[in-house]
N, CA, C and O atoms as a Tripos MOL2 file, in Angstrom:
@<TRIPOS>MOLECULE
protein
  324   323    81     0     0
PROTEIN
NO_CHARGES

@<TRIPOS>ATOM
      1 N         108.7290   98.0720  107.2710 N.3       1 MET1
      2 CA        110.0470   98.3010  106.7540 C.3       1 MET1
      3 C         109.8270   99.5310  105.7570 C.2       1 MET1
      4 O         110.6290  100.4610  105.8370 O.2       1 MET1
      5 N         108.8910   99.5880  104.9150 N.am      2 VAL2
      6 CA        108.7200  100.6950  104.0760 C.3       2 VAL2
      7 C         108.5930  102.0020  104.8770 C.2       2 VAL2
      8 O         109.3090  102.9670  104.6090 O.2       2 VAL2
      9 N         107.6830  102.0270  105.8570 N.am      3 ASN3
     10 CA        107.5440  103.2430  106.6720 C.3       3 ASN3
     11 C         108.8040  103.6490  107.1930 C.2       3 ASN3
     12 O         109.0200  104.8600  107.2390 O.2       3 ASN3
     13 N         109.7200  102.8170  107.6140 N.am      4 LYS4
     14 CA        111.0340  103.2370  108.1910 C.3       4 LYS4
     15 C         111.9570  103.7180  107.1740 C.2       4 LYS4
     16 O         112.5530  104.7780  107.3670 O.2       4 LYS4
     17 N         112.1350  103.0420  106.1060 N.am      5 VAL5
     18 CA        113.0360  103.5130  105.0560 C.3       5 VAL5
     19 C         112.6400  104.7610  104.3770 C.2       5 VAL5
     20 O         113.4810  105.6010  104.0560 O.2       5 VAL5
     21 N         111.3550  104.9050  104.1460 N.am      6 CYS6
     22 CA        110.8430  106.0250  103.3860 C.3       6 CYS6
     23 C         110.2370  107.0920  104.3290 C.2       6 CYS6
     24 O         109.2540  107.7290  103.9480 O.2       6 CYS6
     25 N         110.7970  107.3150  105.5690 N.am      7 ALA7
     26 CA        110.2600  108.1510  106.5160 C.3       7 ALA7
     27 C         110.2260  109.6000  106.0340 C.2       7 ALA7
     28 O         109.2560  110.3180  106.2740 O.2       7 ALA7
     29 N         111.2750  110.0180  105.3610 N.am      8 GLY8
     30 CA        111.4670  111.3450  104.8810 C.3       8 GLY8
     31 C         110.7210  111.6700  103.5600 C.2       8 GLY8
     32 O         110.6200  112.8470  103.2120 O.2       8 GLY8
     33 N         110.2120  110.6970  102.8340 N.am      9 GLU9
     34 CA        109.6290  110.9410  101.6070 C.3       9 GLU9
     35 C         108.0420  110.3800  101.5560 C.2       9 GLU9
     36 O         107.7120  109.2370  101.2400 O.2       9 GLU9
     37 N         107.2600  111.3380  101.8980 N.am     10 SER10
     38 CA        105.8100  111.0140  102.0030 C.3      10 SER10
     39 C         105.1730  110.3640  100.7970 C.2      10 SER10
     40 O         104.4760  109.3510  100.8580 O.2      10 SER10
     41 N         105.4950  111.0890   99.5980 N.am     11 LEU11
     42 CA        104.8660  110.5750   98.3760 C.3      11 LEU11
     43 C         105.5440  109.1940   98.0510 C.2      11 LEU11
     44 O         104.8150  108.2630   97.7090 O.2      11 LEU11
     45 N         106.7860  109.0290   98.1330 N.am     12 GLU12
     46 CA        107.3560  107.7210   97.8370 C.3      12 GLU12
     47 C         106.7910  106.6160   98.6860 C.2      12 GLU12
     48 O         106.5220  105.5170   98.2020 O.2      12 GLU12
     49 N         106.6050  106.9240  100.0190 N.am     13 ARG13
     50 CA        106.0430  105.8550  100.9070 C.3      13 ARG13
     51 C         104.6710  105.5910  100.4900 C.2      13 ARG13
     52 O         104.3140  104.4160  100.4110 O.2      13 ARG13
     53 N         103.8480  106.5420  100.2090 N.am     14 LYS14
     54 CA        102.5110  106.2970   99.7310 C.3      14 LYS14
     55 C         102.3640  105.4700   98.3860 C.2      14 LYS14
     56 O         101.4930  104.6140   98.2280 O.2      14 LYS14
     57 N         103.2400  105.7910   97.5010 N.am     15 LEU15
     58 CA        103.2840  104.9540   96.3290 C.3      15 LEU15
     59 C         103.7120  103.5100   96.4300 C.2      15 LEU15
     60 O         103.1380  102.6260   95.7940 O.2      15 LEU15
     61 N         104.7320  103.2830   97.2410 N.am     16 ILE16
     62 CA        105.1430  101.9870   97.4860 C.3      16 ILE16
     63 C         104.2700  101.1240   98.3190 C.2      16 ILE16
     64 O         104.1090   99.9240   98.0950 O.2      16 ILE16
     65 N         103.7070  101.7860   99.2950 N.am     17 LEU17
     66 CA        102.7500  100.9850  100.2380 C.3      17 LEU17
     67 C         101.3720  100.7140   99.4150 C.2      17 LEU17
     68 O         100.7930   99.6380   99.5670 O.2      17 LEU17
     69 N         100.8660  101.6980   98.5520 N.am     18 GLY18
     70 CA         99.6470  101.4360   97.8260 C.3      18 GLY18
     71 C          99.9760  100.3410   96.8060 C.2      18 GLY18
     72 O          99.2140   99.3810   96.6910 O.2      18 GLY18
     73 N         101.0610  100.4470   96.0780 N.am     19 SER19
     74 CA        101.2550   99.4840   95.0430 C.3      19 SER19
     75 C         101.4150   97.9610   95.6300 C.2      19 SER19
     76 O         100.8050   97.0060   95.1490 O.2      19 SER19
     77 N         102.2610   97.8740   96.6610 N.am     20 THR20
     78 CA        102.4370   96.5290   97.3610 C.3      20 THR20
     79 C         101.1350   95.9230   97.8900 C.2      20 THR20
     80 O         100.9050   94.7250   97.7210 O.2      20 THR20
     81 N         100.2700   96.7410   98.5360 N.am     21 LYS21
     82 CA         99.1170   96.3870   99.0580 C.3      21 LYS21
     83 C          98.1600   95.9920   97.9450 C.2      21 LYS21
     84 O          97.5180   94.9480   98.0630 O.2      21 LYS21
     85 N          98.0380   96.6970   96.9610 N.am     22 SER22
     86 CA         97.1130   96.3300   95.7730 C.3      22 SER22
     87 C          97.6280   95.0510   95.0690 C.2      22 SER22
     88 O          96.8170   94.2310   94.6380 O.2      22 SER22
     89 N          98.8720   94.8790   94.9540 N.am     23 ILE23
     90 CA         99.3270   93.5260   94.3820 C.3      23 ILE23
     91 C          98.9350   92.3500   95.3020 C.2      23 ILE23
     92 O          98.4120   91.3170   94.8840 O.2      23 ILE23
     93 N          99.2080   92.5800   96.4840 N.am     24 ALA24
     94 CA         98.9550   91.5480   97.4620 C.3      24 ALA24
     95 C          97.4970   91.2140   97.5540 C.2      24 ALA24
     96 O          97.1520   90.0330   97.5900 O.2      24 ALA24
     97 N          96.7120   92.0880   97.5900 N.am     25 HIS25
     98 CA         95.1280   91.8650   97.5200 C.3      25 HIS25
     99 C          94.7380   91.2770   96.1970 C.2      25 HIS25
    100 O          93.8260   90.4510   96.1640 O.2      25 HIS25
    101 N          95.3410   91.6300   95.1390 N.am     26 ALA26
    102 CA         94.9730   91.1730   93.7910 C.3      26 ALA26
    103 C          95.2840   89.5700   93.7720 C.2      26 ALA26
    104 O          94.4600   88.7630   93.3420 O.2      26 ALA26
    105 N          96.4430   89.2320   94.2350 N.am     27 PHE27
    106 CA         96.8620   87.7950   94.2300 C.3      27 PHE27
    107 C          96.1030   87.0200   95.3300 C.2      27 PHE27
    108 O          95.7370   85.8660   95.1100 O.2      27 PHE27
    109 N          95.8510   87.6480   96.5410 N.am     28 ASN28
    110 CA         95.1120   86.8060   97.5930 C.3      28 ASN28
    111 C          93.6080   86.7170   97.1160 C.2      28 ASN28
    112 O          92.9280   85.8800   97.7090 O.2      28 ASN28
    113 N          93.0300   87.4160   96.1870 N.am     29 ALA29
    114 CA         91.6890   87.2230   95.6760 C.3      29 ALA29
    115 C          91.4800   85.9390   94.9350 C.2      29 ALA29
    116 O          90.4600   85.2610   95.0560 O.2      29 ALA29
    117 N          92.5100   85.6310   94.1480 N.am     30 TRP30
    118 CA         92.2040   84.3760   93.2790 C.3      30 TRP30
    119 C          93.0770   83.2380   93.3490 C.2      30 TRP30
    120 O          92.6740   82.1480   92.9460 O.2      30 TRP30
    121 N          94.3170   83.3910   93.8560 N.am     31 ILE31
    122 CA         95.2200   82.3070   94.0560 C.3      31 ILE31
    123 C          94.6500   81.2040   94.9580 C.2      31 ILE31
    124 O          94.5960   80.0710   94.4800 O.2      31 ILE31
    125 N          94.2440   81.3990   96.1400 N.am     32 PRO32
    126 CA         93.7010   80.4260   97.0310 C.3      32 PRO32
    127 C          92.4910   79.6340   96.3890 C.2      32 PRO32
    128 O          92.3260   78.4450   96.6620 O.2      32 PRO32
    129 N          91.6790   80.2890   95.5630 N.am     33 LEU33
    130 CA         90.4350   79.6810   95.0220 C.3      33 LEU33
    131 C          90.9740   78.5530   94.0530 C.2      33 LEU33
    132 O          90.3950   77.4690   93.9750 O.2      33 LEU33
    133 N          92.0890   78.8460   93.3300 N.am     34 MET34
    134 CA         92.6340   77.8540   92.3320 C.3      34 MET34
    135 C          93.4750   76.8930   92.8660 C.2      34 MET34
    136 O          93.4830   75.7720   92.3580 O.2      34 MET34
    137 N          94.2330   77.1720   93.8730 N.am     35 THR35
    138 CA         95.1970   76.2810   94.3380 C.3      35 THR35
    139 C          94.6880   75.4290   95.5390 C.2      35 THR35
    140 O          95.1630   74.3030   95.6820 O.2      35 THR35
    141 N          93.8100   75.8670   96.3580 N.am     36 TYR36
    142 CA         93.1890   75.1830   97.3990 C.3      36 TYR36
    143 C          91.7960   74.6550   97.0830 C.2      36 TYR36
    144 O          90.9010   74.7060   97.9260 O.2      36 TYR36
    145 N          91.6260   74.1770   95.9340 N.am     37 ASN37
    146 CA         90.4260   73.6350   95.4260 C.3      37 ASN37
    147 C          90.0590   72.4680   96.1530 C.2      37 ASN37
    148 O          90.9740   71.7470   96.5500 O.2      37 ASN37
    149 N          88.7590   72.1240   96.4210 N.am     38 THR38
    150 CA         88.3630   71.0350   97.2540 C.3      38 THR38
    151 C          88.6600   69.7440   96.5940 C.2      38 THR38
    152 O          88.6430   68.7240   97.2820 O.2      38 THR38
    153 N          88.9330   69.6830   95.3210 N.am     39 THR39
    154 CA         89.1120   68.4110   94.6190 C.3      39 THR39
    155 C          90.5460   67.9320   94.9450 C.2      39 THR39
    156 O          90.8690   66.7720   94.6890 O.2      39 THR39
    157 N          91.4230   68.8200   95.5150 N.am     40 TYR40
    158 CA         92.7230   68.4400   95.9520 C.3      40 TYR40
    159 C          92.7880   67.9390   97.5060 C.2      40 TYR40
    160 O          93.8370   67.5350   98.0070 O.2      40 TYR40
    161 N          91.7570   67.9980   98.0930 N.am     41 ALA41
    162 CA         91.6130   67.5950   99.5030 C.3      41 ALA41
    163 C          91.9160   66.1820   99.6100 C.2      41 ALA41
    164 O          91.6430   65.4700   98.6430 O.2      41 ALA41
    165 N          92.4870   65.6270  100.7390 N.am     42 PRO42
    166 CA         92.8600   66.4910  101.9370 C.3      42 PRO42
    167 C          94.2840   66.9120  101.9660 C.2      42 PRO42
    168 O          94.7070   67.5000  102.9610 O.2      42 PRO42
    169 N          95.0840   66.6490  100.9170 N.am     43 ARG43
    170 CA         96.4720   66.9070  100.9440 C.3      43 ARG43
    171 C          96.8020   68.2970  100.4970 C.2      43 ARG43
    172 O          97.6860   68.9470  101.0540 O.2      43 ARG43
    173 N          96.0730   68.7730   99.4600 N.am     44 PHE44
    174 CA         96.3130   70.1680   98.9480 C.3      44 PHE44
    175 C          97.8800   70.3410   98.4530 C.2      44 PHE44
    176 O          98.5810   71.3030   98.7670 O.2      44 PHE44
    177 N          98.2390   69.4070   97.7490 N.am     45 LEU45
    178 CA         99.6400   69.3750   97.2080 C.3      45 LEU45
    179 C          99.9030   70.6460   96.3730 C.2      45 LEU45
    180 O         100.9450   71.2870   96.5120 O.2      45 LEU45
    181 N          98.9840   70.9760   95.5460 N.am     46 VAL46
    182 CA         99.2300   72.2360   94.6020 C.3      46 VAL46
    183 C          99.2000   73.4660   95.4770 C.2      46 VAL46
    184 O         100.0650   74.3270   95.3150 O.2      46 VAL46
    185 N          98.2800   73.6030   96.3750 N.am     47 GLY47
    186 CA         98.2430   74.7890   97.2600 C.3      47 GLY47
    187 C          99.4590   75.0120   98.0990 C.2      47 GLY47
    188 O         100.0410   76.0950   98.1560 O.2      47 GLY47
    189 N          99.8350   73.8750   98.7820 N.am     48 ASN48
    190 CA        101.1580   73.9430   99.5650 C.3      48 ASN48
    191 C         102.3380   74.3050   98.8160 C.2      48 ASN48
    192 O         103.1740   75.0880   99.2670 O.2      48 ASN48
    193 N         102.4400   73.6810   97.5300 N.am     49 SER49
    194 CA        103.5770   73.8130   96.7980 C.3      49 SER49
    195 C         103.6190   75.4160   96.2600 C.2      49 SER49
    196 O         104.6700   76.0560   96.2310 O.2      49 SER49
    197 N         102.3640   75.9420   95.8540 N.am     50 VAL50
    198 CA        102.3700   77.3480   95.5630 C.3      50 VAL50
    199 C         102.7590   78.2400   96.6590 C.2      50 VAL50
    200 O         103.4970   79.2120   96.4950 O.2      50 VAL50
    201 N         102.2350   77.8830   97.8010 N.am     51 THR51
    202 CA        102.4430   78.6580   99.0930 C.3      51 THR51
    203 C         103.9920   78.7220   99.4380 C.2      51 THR51
    204 O         104.5350   79.7480   99.8500 O.2      51 THR51
    205 N         104.6310   77.5390   99.2290 N.am     52 VAL52
    206 CA        106.0940   77.4760   99.4910 C.3      52 VAL52
    207 C         106.8180   78.3030   98.5450 C.2      52 VAL52
    208 O         107.7550   79.0090   98.9190 O.2      52 VAL52
    209 N         106.4100   78.2510   97.2750 N.am     53 GLY53
    210 CA        107.0330   79.0440   96.1890 C.3      53 GLY53
    211 C         106.8840   80.5930   96.4490 C.2      53 GLY53
    212 O         107.8340   81.3600   96.2930 O.2      53 GLY53
    213 N         105.7730   80.9590   96.8100 N.am     54 LEU54
    214 CA        105.4790   82.4530   97.1300 C.3      54 LEU54
    215 C         106.3020   82.7720   98.3120 C.2      54 LEU54
    216 O         106.8520   83.8730   98.2780 O.2      54 LEU54
    217 N         106.5020   82.0200   99.3660 N.am     55 ILE55
    218 CA        107.2890   82.4210  100.4760 C.3      55 ILE55
    219 C         108.7270   82.4710  100.1130 C.2      55 ILE55
    220 O         109.3990   83.3200  100.6990 O.2      55 ILE55
    221 N         109.3210   81.6940   99.2330 N.am     56 VAL56
    222 CA        110.5650   81.7810   98.7510 C.3      56 VAL56
    223 C         110.8320   82.9620   97.9640 C.2      56 VAL56
    224 O         111.9360   83.5060   97.9880 O.2      56 VAL56
    225 N         109.7200   83.4440   97.1620 N.am     57 CYS57
    226 CA        109.8260   84.6310   96.3130 C.3      57 CYS57
    227 C         109.8820   85.7940   97.2050 C.2      57 CYS57
    228 O         110.6840   86.7110   97.0270 O.2      57 CYS57
    229 N         108.9690   85.7580   98.2360 N.am     58 ALA58
    230 CA        108.9470   86.8980   99.2290 C.3      58 ALA58
    231 C         110.2650   87.0500  100.0530 C.2      58 ALA58
    232 O         110.7100   88.1670  100.3180 O.2      58 ALA58
    233 N         110.8180   86.0050  100.4130 N.am     59 ALA59
    234 CA        112.1630   86.0400  101.0510 C.3      59 ALA59
    235 C         113.3120   86.4870  100.1810 C.2      59 ALA59
    236 O         114.2930   87.0880  100.6170 O.2      59 ALA59
    237 N         113.1300   86.1670   98.9700 N.am     60 CYS60
    238 CA        114.2230   86.7110   98.0370 C.3      60 CYS60
    239 C         114.0300   88.2920   97.8190 C.2      60 CYS60
    240 O         114.9550   89.1050   97.8240 O.2      60 CYS60
    241 N         112.7170   88.5790   97.6350 N.am     61 THR61
    242 CA        112.4330   90.1230   97.4540 C.3      61 THR61
    243 C         112.8210   90.8840   98.6460 C.2      61 THR61
    244 O         113.4060   91.9600   98.5230 O.2      61 THR61
    245 N         112.5290   90.3880   99.8000 N.am     62 LEU62
    246 CA        112.9490   90.9990  101.0600 C.3      62 LEU62
    247 C         114.4930   91.1960  101.2220 C.2      62 LEU62
    248 O         114.9510   92.2430  101.6810 O.2      62 LEU62
    249 N         115.2820   90.1380  100.8230 N.am     63 SER63
    250 CA        116.6060   90.1070  100.9040 C.3      63 SER63
    251 C         117.1200   91.1400   99.9470 C.2      63 SER63
    252 O         118.0290   91.8810  100.3220 O.2      63 SER63
    253 N         116.5980   91.2560   98.7040 N.am     64 LEU64
    254 CA        117.0220   92.2250   97.7510 C.3      64 LEU64
    255 C         116.8830   93.6500   98.2540 C.2      64 LEU64
    256 O         117.7850   94.4810   98.1500 O.2      64 LEU64
    257 N         115.5750   93.9080   98.8630 N.am     65 ALA65
    258 CA        115.2880   95.0900   99.4090 C.3      65 ALA65
    259 C         116.1280   95.5660  100.5010 C.2      65 ALA65
    260 O         116.4870   96.7430  100.5350 O.2      65 ALA65
    261 N         116.4590   94.7330  101.3830 N.am     66 LEU66
    262 CA        117.4960   94.9080  102.3910 C.3      66 LEU66
    263 C         118.7960   95.3290  101.8950 C.2      66 LEU66
    264 O         119.3760   96.3070  102.3670 O.2      66 LEU66
    265 N         119.2990   94.5700  100.8940 N.am     67 TYR67
    266 CA        120.6500   94.7840  100.2570 C.3      67 TYR67
    267 C         120.5350   96.2340   99.6250 C.2      67 TYR67
    268 O         121.4400   97.0390   99.8470 O.2      67 TYR67
    269 N         119.5300   96.5620   98.9030 N.am     68 LEU68
    270 CA        119.5040   97.8590   98.2450 C.3      68 LEU68
    271 C         119.4060   98.9680   99.1630 C.2      68 LEU68
    272 O         119.9060  100.0560   98.8790 O.2      68 LEU68
    273 N         118.7420   98.7440  100.3340 N.am     69 GLN69
    274 CA        118.5490   99.8360  101.2950 C.3      69 GLN69
    275 C         119.8450  100.0640  101.9960 C.2      69 GLN69
    276 O         120.1870  101.2170  102.2560 O.2      69 GLN69
    277 N         120.5610   99.0820  102.3070 N.am     70 ARG70
    278 CA        121.8080   99.1650  102.9030 C.3      70 ARG70
    279 C         122.8880   99.8550  101.9870 C.2      70 ARG70
    280 O         123.7140  100.6800  102.3770 O.2      70 ARG70
    281 N         122.7470   99.3950  100.7460 N.am     71 ARG71
    282 CA        123.7370  100.0900   99.6880 C.3      71 ARG71
    283 C         123.4000  101.5330   99.5100 C.2      71 ARG71
    284 O         124.2760  102.3820   99.3460 O.2      71 ARG71
    285 N         122.1220  101.8060   99.5440 N.am     72 ASP72
    286 CA        121.9480  103.2580   99.4110 C.3      72 ASP72
    287 C         122.3220  104.1250  100.6500 C.2      72 ASP72
    288 O         122.7940  105.2570  100.5470 O.2      72 ASP72
    289 N         122.0690  103.4980  101.8300 N.am     73 ALA73
    290 CA        122.5370  104.1200  103.0720 C.3      73 ALA73
    291 C         124.0580  104.3310  103.2190 C.2      73 ALA73
    292 O         124.5200  105.3000  103.8220 O.2      73 ALA73
    293 N         124.8000  103.3950  102.6510 N.am     74 ALA74
    294 CA        126.2990  103.5650  102.6850 C.3      74 ALA74
    295 C         126.7180  104.5490  101.6420 C.2      74 ALA74
    296 O         127.6930  105.2810  101.8140 O.2      74 ALA74
    297 N         125.9840  104.5700  100.5600 N.am     75 GLY75
    298 CA        126.3820  105.5890   99.4760 C.3      75 GLY75
    299 C         126.0910  107.1220  100.0520 C.2      75 GLY75
    300 O         126.8220  108.0840   99.8150 O.2      75 GLY75
    301 N         124.9760  107.1580  100.7910 N.am     76 ARG76
    302 CA        124.7570  108.5190  101.3870 C.3      76 ARG76
    303 C         125.8890  108.9720  102.3760 C.2      76 ARG76
    304 O         126.2880  110.1350  102.4430 O.2      76 ARG76
    305 N         126.3440  107.9820  103.1020 N.am     77 LYS77
    306 CA        127.3500  108.2960  104.1070 C.3      77 LYS77
    307 C         128.6610  108.7900  103.5860 C.2      77 LYS77
    308 O         129.3010  109.6590  104.1780 O.2      77 LYS77
    309 N         129.0770  108.1970  102.4110 N.am     78 THR78
    310 CA        130.2380  108.5530  101.7460 C.3      78 THR78
    311 C         130.3240  109.8420  101.0320 C.2      78 THR78
    312 O         131.3950  110.3970  100.7860 O.2      78 THR78
    313 N         128.9850  110.3680  100.6570 N.am     79 PHE79
    314 CA        128.8630  111.7380   99.8970 C.3      79 PHE79
    315 C         128.7230  112.8430  100.9150 C.2      79 PHE79
    316 O         129.0810  113.9910  100.6540 O.2      79 PHE79
    317 N         128.1690  112.4730  102.1490 N.am     80 ILE80
    318 CA        128.0450  113.5670  103.1480 C.3      80 ILE80
    319 C         129.4090  113.8400  103.8970 C.2      80 ILE80
    320 O         129.8820  113.0700  104.7320 O.2      80 ILE80
    321 N         129.9550  114.9750  103.5160 N.am     81 VAL81
    322 CA        131.2660  115.2810  104.3160 C.3      81 VAL81
    323 C         131.1900  116.4390  105.0550 C.2      81 VAL81
    324 O         132.1510  116.8020  105.7340 O.2      81 VAL81
@<TRIPOS>BOND
     1     1     2 1
     2     2     3 1
     3     3     4 2
     4     3     5 am
     5     5     6 1
     6     6     7 1
     7     7     8 2
     8     7     9 am
     9     9    10 1
    10    10    11 1
    11    11    12 2
    12    11    13 am
    13    13    14 1
    14    14    15 1
    15    15    16 2
    16    15    17 am
    17    17    18 1
    18    18    19 1
    19    19    20 2
    20    19    21 am
    21    21    22 1
    22    22    23 1
    23    23    24 2
    24    23    25 am
    25    25    26 1
    26    26    27 1
    27    27    28 2
    28    27    29 am
    29    29    30 1
    30    30    31 1
    31    31    32 2
    32    31    33 am
    33    33    34 1
    34    34    35 1
    35    35    36 2
    36    35    37 am
    37    37    38 1
    38    38    39 1
    39    39    40 2
    40    39    41 am
    41    41    42 1
    42    42    43 1
    43    43    44 2
    44    43    45 am
    45    45    46 1
    46    46    47 1
    47    47    48 2
    48    47    49 am
    49    49    50 1
    50    50    51 1
    51    51    52 2
    52    51    53 am
    53    53    54 1
    54    54    55 1
    55    55    56 2
    56    55    57 am
    57    57    58 1
    58    58    59 1
    59    59    60 2
    60    59    61 am
    61    61    62 1
    62    62    63 1
    63    63    64 2
    64    63    65 am
    65    65    66 1
    66    66    67 1
    67    67    68 2
    68    67    69 am
    69    69    70 1
    70    70    71 1
    71    71    72 2
    72    71    73 am
    73    73    74 1
    74    74    75 1
    75    75    76 2
    76    75    77 am
    77    77    78 1
    78    78    79 1
    79    79    80 2
    80    79    81 am
    81    81    82 1
    82    82    83 1
    83    83    84 2
    84    83    85 am
    85    85    86 1
    86    86    87 1
    87    87    88 2
    88    87    89 am
    89    89    90 1
    90    90    91 1
    91    91    92 2
    92    91    93 am
    93    93    94 1
    94    94    95 1
    95    95    96 2
    96    95    97 am
    97    97    98 1
    98    98    99 1
    99    99   100 2
   100    99   101 am
   101   101   102 1
   102   102   103 1
   103   103   104 2
   104   103   105 am
   105   105   106 1
   106   106   107 1
   107   107   108 2
   108   107   109 am
   109   109   110 1
   110   110   111 1
   111   111   112 2
   112   111   113 am
   113   113   114 1
   114   114   115 1
   115   115   116 2
   116   115   117 am
   117   117   118 1
   118   118   119 1
   119   119   120 2
   120   119   121 am
   121   121   122 1
   122   122   123 1
   123   123   124 2
   124   123   125 am
   125   125   126 1
   126   126   127 1
   127   127   128 2
   128   127   129 am
   129   129   130 1
   130   130   131 1
   131   131   132 2
   132   131   133 am
   133   133   134 1
   134   134   135 1
   135   135   136 2
   136   135   137 am
   137   137   138 1
   138   138   139 1
   139   139   140 2
   140   139   141 am
   141   141   142 1
   142   142   143 1
   143   143   144 2
   144   143   145 am
   145   145   146 1
   146   146   147 1
   147   147   148 2
   148   147   149 am
   149   149   150 1
   150   150   151 1
   151   151   152 2
   152   151   153 am
   153   153   154 1
   154   154   155 1
   155   155   156 2
   156   155   157 am
   157   157   158 1
   158   158   159 1
   159   159   160 2
   160   159   161 am
   161   161   162 1
   162   162   163 1
   163   163   164 2
   164   163   165 am
   165   165   166 1
   166   166   167 1
   167   167   168 2
   168   167   169 am
   169   169   170 1
   170   170   171 1
   171   171   172 2
   172   171   173 am
   173   173   174 1
   174   174   175 1
   175   175   176 2
   176   175   177 am
   177   177   178 1
   178   178   179 1
   179   179   180 2
   180   179   181 am
   181   181   182 1
   182   182   183 1
   183   183   184 2
   184   183   185 am
   185   185   186 1
   186   186   187 1
   187   187   188 2
   188   187   189 am
   189   189   190 1
   190   190   191 1
   191   191   192 2
   192   191   193 am
   193   193   194 1
   194   194   195 1
   195   195   196 2
   196   195   197 am
   197   197   198 1
   198   198   199 1
   199   199   200 2
   200   199   201 am
   201   201   202 1
   202   202   203 1
   203   203   204 2
   204   203   205 am
   205   205   206 1
   206   206   207 1
   207   207   208 2
   208   207   209 am
   209   209   210 1
   210   210   211 1
   211   211   212 2
   212   211   213 am
   213   213   214 1
   214   214   215 1
   215   215   216 2
   216   215   217 am
   217   217   218 1
   218   218   219 1
   219   219   220 2
   220   219   221 am
   221   221   222 1
   222   222   223 1
   223   223   224 2
   224   223   225 am
   225   225   226 1
   226   226   227 1
   227   227   228 2
   228   227   229 am
   229   229   230 1
   230   230   231 1
   231   231   232 2
   232   231   233 am
   233   233   234 1
   234   234   235 1
   235   235   236 2
   236   235   237 am
   237   237   238 1
   238   238   239 1
   239   239   240 2
   240   239   241 am
   241   241   242 1
   242   242   243 1
   243   243   244 2
   244   243   245 am
   245   245   246 1
   246   246   247 1
   247   247   248 2
   248   247   249 am
   249   249   250 1
   250   250   251 1
   251   251   252 2
   252   251   253 am
   253   253   254 1
   254   254   255 1
   255   255   256 2
   256   255   257 am
   257   257   258 1
   258   258   259 1
   259   259   260 2
   260   259   261 am
   261   261   262 1
   262   262   263 1
   263   263   264 2
   264   263   265 am
   265   265   266 1
   266   266   267 1
   267   267   268 2
   268   267   269 am
   269   269   270 1
   270   270   271 1
   271   271   272 2
   272   271   273 am
   273   273   274 1
   274   274   275 1
   275   275   276 2
   276   275   277 am
   277   277   278 1
   278   278   279 1
   279   279   280 2
   280   279   281 am
   281   281   282 1
   282   282   283 1
   283   283   284 2
   284   283   285 am
   285   285   286 1
   286   286   287 1
   287   287   288 2
   288   287   289 am
   289   289   290 1
   290   290   291 1
   291   291   292 2
   292   291   293 am
   293   293   294 1
   294   294   295 1
   295   295   296 2
   296   295   297 am
   297   297   298 1
   298   298   299 1
   299   299   300 2
   300   299   301 am
   301   301   302 1
   302   302   303 1
   303   303   304 2
   304   303   305 am
   305   305   306 1
   306   306   307 1
   307   307   308 2
   308   307   309 am
   309   309   310 1
   310   310   311 1
   311   311   312 2
   312   311   313 am
   313   313   314 1
   314   314   315 1
   315   315   316 2
   316   315   317 am
   317   317   318 1
   318   318   319 1
   319   319   320 2
   320   319   321 am
   321   321   322 1
   322   322   323 1
   323   323   324 2
@<TRIPOS>SUBSTRUCTURE
     1 MET1         2 RESIDUE 1 A MET
     2 VAL2         6 RESIDUE 1 A VAL
     3 ASN3        10 RESIDUE 1 A ASN
     4 LYS4        14 RESIDUE 1 A LYS
     5 VAL5        18 RESIDUE 1 A VAL
     6 CYS6        22 RESIDUE 1 A CYS
     7 ALA7        26 RESIDUE 1 A ALA
     8 GLY8        30 RESIDUE 1 A GLY
     9 GLU9        34 RESIDUE 1 A GLU
    10 SER10       38 RESIDUE 1 A SER
    11 LEU11       42 RESIDUE 1 A LEU
    12 GLU12       46 RESIDUE 1 A GLU
    13 ARG13       50 RESIDUE 1 A ARG
    14 LYS14       54 RESIDUE 1 A LYS
    15 LEU15       58 RESIDUE 1 A LEU
    16 ILE16       62 RESIDUE 1 A ILE
    17 LEU17       66 RESIDUE 1 A LEU
    18 GLY18       70 RESIDUE 1 A GLY
    19 SER19       74 RESIDUE 1 A SER
    20 THR20       78 RESIDUE 1 A THR
    21 LYS21       82 RESIDUE 1 A LYS
    22 SER22       86 RESIDUE 1 A SER
    23 ILE23       90 RESIDUE 1 A ILE
    24 ALA24       94 RESIDUE 1 A ALA
    25 HIS25       98 RESIDUE 1 A HIS
    26 ALA26      102 RESIDUE 1 A ALA
    27 PHE27      106 RESIDUE 1 A PHE
    28 ASN28      110 RESIDUE 1 A ASN
    29 ALA29      114 RESIDUE 1 A ALA
    30 TRP30      118 RESIDUE 1 A TRP
    31 ILE31      122 RESIDUE 1 A ILE
    32 PRO32      126 RESIDUE 1 A PRO
    33 LEU33      130 RESIDUE 1 A LEU
    34 MET34      134 RESIDUE 1 A MET
    35 THR35      138 RESIDUE 1 A THR
    36 TYR36      142 RESIDUE 1 A TYR
    37 ASN37      146 RESIDUE 1 A ASN
    38 THR38      150 RESIDUE 1 A THR
    39 THR39      154 RESIDUE 1 A THR
    40 TYR40      158 RESIDUE 1 A TYR
    41 ALA41      162 RESIDUE 1 A ALA
    42 PRO42      166 RESIDUE 1 A PRO
    43 ARG43      170 RESIDUE 1 A ARG
    44 PHE44      174 RESIDUE 1 A PHE
    45 LEU45      178 RESIDUE 1 A LEU
    46 VAL46      182 RESIDUE 1 A VAL
    47 GLY47      186 RESIDUE 1 A GLY
    48 ASN48      190 RESIDUE 1 A ASN
    49 SER49      194 RESIDUE 1 A SER
    50 VAL50      198 RESIDUE 1 A VAL
    51 THR51      202 RESIDUE 1 A THR
    52 VAL52      206 RESIDUE 1 A VAL
    53 GLY53      210 RESIDUE 1 A GLY
    54 LEU54      214 RESIDUE 1 A LEU
    55 ILE55      218 RESIDUE 1 A ILE
    56 VAL56      222 RESIDUE 1 A VAL
    57 CYS57      226 RESIDUE 1 A CYS
    58 ALA58      230 RESIDUE 1 A ALA
    59 ALA59      234 RESIDUE 1 A ALA
    60 CYS60      238 RESIDUE 1 A CYS
    61 THR61      242 RESIDUE 1 A THR
    62 LEU62      246 RESIDUE 1 A LEU
    63 SER63      250 RESIDUE 1 A SER
    64 LEU64      254 RESIDUE 1 A LEU
    65 ALA65      258 RESIDUE 1 A ALA
    66 LEU66      262 RESIDUE 1 A LEU
    67 TYR67      266 RESIDUE 1 A TYR
    68 LEU68      270 RESIDUE 1 A LEU
    69 GLN69      274 RESIDUE 1 A GLN
    70 ARG70      278 RESIDUE 1 A ARG
    71 ARG71      282 RESIDUE 1 A ARG
    72 ASP72      286 RESIDUE 1 A ASP
    73 ALA73      290 RESIDUE 1 A ALA
    74 ALA74      294 RESIDUE 1 A ALA
    75 GLY75      298 RESIDUE 1 A GLY
    76 ARG76      302 RESIDUE 1 A ARG
    77 LYS77      306 RESIDUE 1 A LYS
    78 THR78      310 RESIDUE 1 A THR
    79 PHE79      314 RESIDUE 1 A PHE
    80 ILE80      318 RESIDUE 1 A ILE
    81 VAL81      322 RESIDUE 1 A VAL
């Protein structure tokens, strides 16, 4: 989605992709170690709850990004005459 939305802006695309990948890798490095600890086996209630929470946050963030992208696209169409 970022590549498509930021197709005309190389620097913006690099910044957004780099920051989102860095944040994702930083969280993926330690969250599974804490939430899927073997002491919680076999149900992993904490890990599953955290995963569901992160999925909901990701869905909300994606919805917000889509809304803002569509709003910007509509704003550009009205100013181009």
